[in-house]
N, C-alpha and C positions, 0 to 999 in steps of 0.2 A: 631478391626476387625479380624475375624478368618482367618486361612490360607486358608480355602475353599473360603471365600469371596474374599481374595486377588487374588486367581487364577481365580475366576469367573469374576471379573471386567476387562475391557479392560486395556491394559498397558498404552495407551494414551487416556485420556479423552477429550482432546481438540486438534484440529490442525488448525493452522493459515496458510492460503494458499494465496500467492500473485497471482495476476491475469496475468498481462502482462509478457510474455515470461517464465511464469512458468506454470500456468493453461491454459493460451491461447497462441496459436502459433503466428507466424508472420502474418498469414492470418486473425487474429482476431477471430478464431474459436476454441472452445474446442474440441479437438480430441475425437473420440469414446473411445480410450484407456484411455484418462484422465477422461472422464465421468465415466467409469467403475471403475477407481481407487478411485474417490470420493465415489462412492456407496460402494466399498469395505471397506473404512474407516468407513463409516456410519454403515455398517452391522457389523463391529467389535466393535461398541459401541462408536466410536469417534465422537464428535461434531465438525462440521466444521464451522469456522468463516473466511470469506473472509477478506483480509487485503491488501489494495492497496492505491496508491497515487491518484487514480481516485476519482471523486466526488461520493457521495452516489447514486445520480440518475443514474450514469453510472455503478454502481455495482449491483444494485438490479435486473436487468434483468438476470445476471449471477446466482445470488442466487436462483431465481425462476426457471430458466431453469434447474438447477441441482437438483431441488426438495428438497432443504435444508430446515430444520425445521426453523420456525420463530425464530429470535434472532438478536443478535448484528452484525453489519457490521462496520468494521474499515475502514474509508476513509480519504482522504486528508493527507496521510503520518502519520495517527494516531492522527490528531488534532480533529477528529470528530468520534464519535460512535453513530449510529442511529439504530433503530429497522428496520428489513427488511420489516415487514408487516405494521406497524403503522406509520413508519417514525419518531417516537418519538426520540427526542435527548436524549441519555443517558448521554453523556457529550460532551463538545466542548471547545477547547481552542483557542480563537481568537488572532490574531496578535495585539500588541499594536498599538493604533491609530497613534502615531508619526512614527512608523516604516512602517505602511501601506502607509502613505503619502510619507515618504522618498524613500521607494523602488519603489513605483509606479512612482514617478517623475523621479528617476534615470533611471528606465527602459525606459521611454519615451525618455529621453535625449539621451540615447545610441542607440535609434532606434529600440528597441525590440517591439514586440507585447506583451502587458501586459494583463494578466488574473487575475481576482479575483475569488477565491472559497468562495462563501457565503452560507449562510443557504438556500437561495432560488435559488441557481444555480450558473453557471459559467458566469461571466460578462467579456465583452470586450468592448473597445471603438470604434472599427471599424474593418471591415474585412481586412484581408491581406493574403498573401500567406501561412503564418504560422498559422493563425487562421483557415483557410480552411483545412490545413493539420491536425490540431488537431480535428476539427470537423469531418473529415472523419474517425477518429479512435474511435469516441465516439457517443453514441446514444442521449445523452442529448443535446438539442439545446442550443447554446450560447445565452445569453441575451445581446443585444447590447445597449449600453448607450452612451450619448454624452461625459460624464465625469466620470471616474471611482471614482473620489474623490468628487463627489456631490451626495447628497442623497435626497429622496423625502421629507423628514421633514426639509430640509434646512441646515442640518449639513454638515460640509465640508468633513468629513471622515466617511465611513461606519464602524460600530462597530463590524461587524460579519465576518470579512475576516479571514478565517482559513488558507489559502494558497495563495501565489502570485507566478505566473510563468512569467518568461521572456522567450519568444519564438523568435528564430531567426536562422540564418545561423550557423550550427554546428561549423565551424571554428571560427566564432566570439565568440560564446558561450565559446569555449575552451580558446580563448585568454583572456577573462575577468574573467574567473572562479578563478584563483589564487588571483587576487586583491579583488574580491568579498568576497572570504573566509577570507582574511586577515582583511577586514574592518567589516564584519558582523558576523563572527562566535562567538563573545562574546555576540552578541545581539540576533541572530536568528539561526535557523537551516537551513543551505544552502546545497542543495543536487542537484547533477548533475544526472539526470535520463537518459532519451533517449538523443541522440546527440543534437537535437534542444532545449532541455529544461533545464532551470536553475530555481530551485524552492526554495522558502522561506517559512518556517514554524515557528511557535512559538518556543521560546528557550526551550531546554530540553523536546521536544515532538517528538516522533517517533512511528513507528509501535510497537516498544518494550514496550513503556510506555502504549500504548493503550491495548496491548495484556495482559500485567500484570494486568491492571485494570479489563479487561473482565474476566480473569482467577479468580481473587479475587471475583468478583461479582458472578461467577458460582461455587465458592468453589472448584476450581481445583488447585491442587498443581503444582508448577512450573515444577517439575521433570516429571509430566505427560502431559506436553504440547509439541506438535510437532510444527515445523514451516518449511514451504517450501518457497524458494525464489531464486532470481537470481541477484537482482540489488543492487546498492549502498544503496538504501532506505530500503533494507531488512537486511542489515548487522547487525544492532542493535537487530532486532527481532530474527535473527538466533542465535546470541550470547546469548540472554536471555532465549530462550526456553530450555526445558529439553533435547530435541534433535533438533538441527537445521540442516536442509538438504538443501544444495545448489545444484542447477541444474549444470550439467557438463559444460554448456556454461556460467555459472554465471561470473559476474564481479569479479576481484580479491578481493575486499573488502568483498564480500559475501562468497567467497570460504574460505578466511581466518577466517571469523567469525563463519562458520558452523562447526558442530561436524563431519559431514560426507558429502561426495559429491556423487550425484547419479551417476549411471552407464552411460558410454558414449553411444551415439546413436542418433537417430533422435530427434531433439529439440522438435518437435511437440508432442512426447510422453515421454519426459524426466520425467515429473511429474509422470506418471504411473510407469515407471521403479523405481523411487525413493520410491514410496509407496510400491511397491513389495519388494524392498530391506529392507525396515524398518519392514514391517509386516511378512516377511518370517522368522520364528524362526531360521532356519538354517543359515541365513546370518546376524542376528542382535545380535549375541553373543558379537561381538566386538563393537557394537554401544554404546558409553558411555552415561551414564546418569549423569547430574550434581547433 
């Protein structure tokens, strides 16, 4: 490639953007400043891929509202990548059947509200304070069943569970988290996201592994990938990207993994300030590229 071509192409070909508390504020809305920041990245020639722990169905409305080009959407902590327009599954990593059964039963025994993220939606066994809380934050309706471990074809355990969530009182979740990590970390990816949530994903699967696969599919070099995030589930993605940018209010794991931290200020517009920091040539001379 000629020097002229190098200068003509955007510095970053791909940007992975977390949704909750990065793109979307506490009110569940994408601020006007953040919408403009997405448009600025796109105008700069950067392709946007949304990357979230949310289900695919809960992510597509954001993709469409932002006017993003059809393409991959990284959902369920990286366990699933589907097309934004066709819903075609580009790849999916389900949890092993024995682990689905074990985690589901233990969650019940501990008194948590248990959710399954499957190819056809989010499944719950019954309504609770915590399922209602989760539903209030998401557009995709829960699918209520009598038994999460029973299937329509008579099999005991569903084969397509990409993520399991235990939902409950934050203090209780905090108290069980160390023990759960000790017992499951060798077998599953365990992530504490928001205070009432403890999440289980397939082993060695994260937003980082999904982003690496998407970048390879699109022919984008790692050094030309941006990532923006704030949570524990973003840390691996921020570490993998050519430049990982943590929000100023990010969890310590995300801040440690990131190359840079966005400027302080209103959390609702933190993403917009971070994009400006990265794209402003005068302020990016010190932004390292891996």
